[in-house]
C-alpha positions in Angstrom: -22.4 -29.7 20.8 -19.0 -31.1 21.9 -16.5 -32.8 19.6 -13.1 -34.3 20.4 -10.1 -33.8 18.1 -7.4 -36.5 18.4 -4.1 -37.2 16.9 -1.6 -40.0 17.0 1.5 -38.8 18.7 4.8 -40.0 20.3 5.8 -41.7 17.1 9.4 -40.5 17.1 12.1 -43.1 17.8 15.6 -42.5 19.2 17.3 -39.8 17.0 14.4 -39.9 14.5 11.6 -37.3 14.8 8.2 -37.9 13.3 5.2 -35.6 13.5 4.7 -32.1 14.9 3.7 -33.1 18.4 4.6 -29.9 20.2 2.4 -27.8 18.0 -0.5 -30.3 17.8 -0.7 -30.6 21.5 -1.8 -26.9 21.7 -4.7 -27.6 19.2 -6.1 -31.1 20.0 -8.1 -32.4 22.9 -7.0 -36.1 23.0 -3.6 -37.7 22.1 -3.1 -41.3 21.2 0.5 -42.1 22.4 2.5 -44.8 20.7 3.9 -47.5 23.0 7.2 -48.5 21.5 6.0 -51.4 19.2 5.1 -49.7 15.9 6.8 -46.4 16.9 8.0 -44.5 20.0 10.3 -45.5 22.8 10.5 -45.1 26.5 12.0 -41.6 26.4 9.5 -40.4 23.7 6.6 -41.9 25.7 7.7 -40.1 28.9 8.1 -36.8 27.0 4.8 -37.1 25.2 2.8 -37.9 28.3 4.3 -35.0 30.2 3.6 -32.6 27.4 0.0 -33.8 27.0 -0.7 -33.2 30.7 0.9 -29.8 30.5 -1.5 -28.9 27.7 -4.5 -30.5 29.4 -4.9 -33.0 26.6 -6.5 -36.3 27.4 -4.2 -39.3 27.0 -4.9 -42.5 25.1 -2.9 -45.7 24.6 -2.1 -46.3 20.9 -1.0 -50.0 20.7 0.3 -51.4 17.5 1.9 -54.6 16.1 5.5 -55.2 17.0 6.6 -53.9 13.6 8.9 -50.8 13.8 10.1 -51.3 10.2 6.6 -51.4 8.8 5.3 -48.7 11.2 2.6 -51.2 12.3 0.8 -50.9 9.0 1.6 -54.4 7.8 -0.9 -57.2 8.5 0.3 -59.8 11.0 -1.4 -63.1 11.6 -2.1 -63.3 15.4 -4.5 -65.3 17.5 -7.1 -63.4 19.7 -5.1 -64.4 22.8 -1.9 -63.0 21.3 -3.6 -59.8 20.4 -5.1 -59.5 23.9 -1.6 -59.8 25.4 -0.1 -57.3 22.9 -2.7 -54.7 24.0 -2.2 -55.4 27.7 1.5 -55.2 27.4 1.4 -51.8 25.8 -1.3 -50.4 28.0 0.8 -51.4 31.0 3.8 -49.6 29.7 2.0 -46.3 28.9 -0.1 -46.4 32.1 3.1 -46.5 34.1 4.2 -43.2 32.6 0.7 -41.6 32.9 0.3 -42.8 36.6 3.8 -41.5 37.5 2.9 -38.1 36.2 -0.3 -38.0 38.2 -2.5 -38.4 35.0 -5.2 -40.7 34.0 -5.4 -43.0 30.9 -8.6 -42.1 29.2 -8.9 -44.5 26.2 -7.2 -47.1 24.0 -7.1 -46.6 20.2 -5.4 -49.5 18.3 -3.0 -48.4 15.5 -2.7 -49.2 11.8 -3.2 -52.8 10.7 -4.4 -53.8 14.2 -7.1 -51.1 14.0 -8.2 -52.1 10.5 -8.2 -55.8 11.2 -10.2 -55.5 14.4 -12.7 -53.1 12.7 -14.0 -56.2 10.8 -12.9 -59.3 12.8 -15.2 -60.0 15.7 -12.7 -62.2 17.6 -9.9 -59.7 17.4 -12.3 -56.9 18.4 -13.4 -58.9 21.4 -9.8 -59.6 22.4 -9.0 -55.9 22.4 -12.1 -55.1 24.4 -11.3 -57.8 27.0 -7.8 -56.5 27.4 -9.1 -53.0 28.2 -11.8 -54.3 30.5 -9.5 -56.6 32.5 -7.1 -53.8 33.2 -9.7 -51.1 33.9 -13.3 -51.2 32.7 -13.5 -47.4 33.0 -11.0 -46.9 30.2 -12.8 -46.2 26.9 -12.2 -47.8 23.5 -11.8 -45.5 20.6 -12.5 -47.2 17.3 -13.8 -46.6 13.7 -17.4 -45.4 13.7 -19.7 -48.3 13.1 -17.0 -50.9 13.3 -16.9 -54.3 15.1 -14.6 -52.7 17.7 -17.4 -50.4 18.8 -19.9 -53.3 18.8 -17.7 -55.6 20.8 -16.7 -53.0 23.4 -20.2 -51.9 24.0 -21.4 -55.6 24.4 -18.7 -56.0 27.1 -19.9 -52.8 28.9 -17.1 -50.5 27.9 -17.7 -46.9 27.0 -16.8 -46.2 23.4 -15.6 -43.2 21.3 -16.7 -43.4 17.7 -13.9 -42.0 15.6 -14.0 -40.4 12.1 -11.1 -39.2 10.0 -10.5 -35.8 8.5 -7.6 -36.8 6.3 -8.7 -40.3 5.1 -11.1 -41.4 2.4 -13.9 -43.9 3.0 -15.1 -47.0 1.2 -18.8 -47.7 0.6 -18.9 -50.2 3.6 -17.6 -47.5 6.0 -14.0 -48.8 6.1 -11.0 -46.6 5.3 -9.6 -46.7 1.8 -6.3 -48.7 2.1 -3.3 -46.5 2.1 -1.9 -48.2 -1.0 -4.8 -47.0 -3.1 -4.9 -43.7 -4.9 -6.9 -41.1 -3.0 -6.7 -42.9 0.4 -5.1 -39.9 2.1 -6.5 -36.4 1.8 -3.9 -33.7 1.3 -6.1 -30.7 0.5 -7.0 -28.8 3.6 -10.3 -27.4 2.3 -11.4 -30.9 1.3 -10.6 -32.2 4.8 -12.4 -29.4 6.5 -15.5 -29.9 4.3 -15.5 -33.6 5.0 -15.4 -32.9 8.7 -18.2 -30.4 8.5 -20.4 -32.9 6.6 -19.7 -35.6 9.2 -20.5 -33.3 12.1 -23.6 -31.6 10.7 -25.2 -34.6 8.9 -23.6 -37.7 10.6 -22.7 -38.9 7.1 -19.6 -39.1 5.0 -19.2 -39.4 1.2 -17.4 -42.5 0.1 -14.7 -42.4 -2.6 -17.3 -44.0 -4.9 -20.0 -41.3 -4.1 -22.3 -43.1 -1.6 -23.5 -41.4 1.5 -22.6 -43.5 4.6 -24.2 -43.0 8.0 -21.6 -42.5 10.8 -21.5 -41.5 14.5 -19.1 -38.7 15.3 -17.5 -38.5 18.8 -13.9 -37.8 17.8 -12.2 -36.5 14.7 -8.7 -37.8 13.9 -6.0 -35.9 12.1 -2.9 -38.0 11.6 0.2 -36.4 13.2 2.4 -37.6 10.4 0.3 -35.9 7.8 2.5 -33.1 6.5 -0.4 -30.7 6.7 -1.6 -31.7 10.1 -1.2 -28.3 11.7 -3.0 -26.6 8.8 -5.8 -29.2 8.9 -6.4 -29.0 12.7 -6.2 -25.2 12.8 -8.8 -25.0 10.0 -11.1 -27.6 11.5 -11.0 -26.0 14.9 -11.9 -22.6 13.4 -14.9 -23.9 11.4 -16.2 -26.0 14.3 -16.0 -23.1 16.8 -17.7 -20.8 14.2 -20.5 -23.4 14.2 -20.8 -23.2 18.0 -19.1 -26.6 18.5 -17.0 -26.9 21.7 -13.6 -28.8 21.3 -13.4 -31.1 24.3 -12.1 -34.6 25.1 -14.8 -37.2 25.2 
């Protein structure tokens, strides 16, 4: 069995450093690189792309809303066409850095509020899928397992990567618990590891309310800005390898 481990990287900005990118790049198999709208800037993008390639880590575009102050986690009202243009713009920016370094853009994973909105909204999910398809139909879409993003991308003919989260709690409908609710983010490494092992072994996850939810697991996300990200990824890798699972990009 093969499982991808991904993390959101390149989220530093100017003189401000966020995340533990250098260490994480030695542990993960795919990186979602911020494109300057919710986080990151041109210099950070260039450095992150180069470091990912040096570590043989697959590169994904991590487009977000134009909201540096809110880190892309605030809901914005956008039309499907606007969202499509937002995604194309950020894909184009990151692809320029990837191409210039001789790499290949593997996937697109929306960030924050964009991700959560498109997980439920068919028109927004369709807009993201179309943006990817029109740039390169071989680029995959990474989205929340069982979400509308996966459905819309597959309907358009894109390859998809169903993502689950090691460090986030789930609602009974399969959505992530909003970050402003207690228990939304998992800080206990053993709890995160056990959640991952349940997801991988049984293709289910236990919701915050106790229900067992069916999911598909292609890639496991550990957020790079989680203060225990290194501890989480190290422990998850160790347990997966002991179970005979190979850590590999999708």
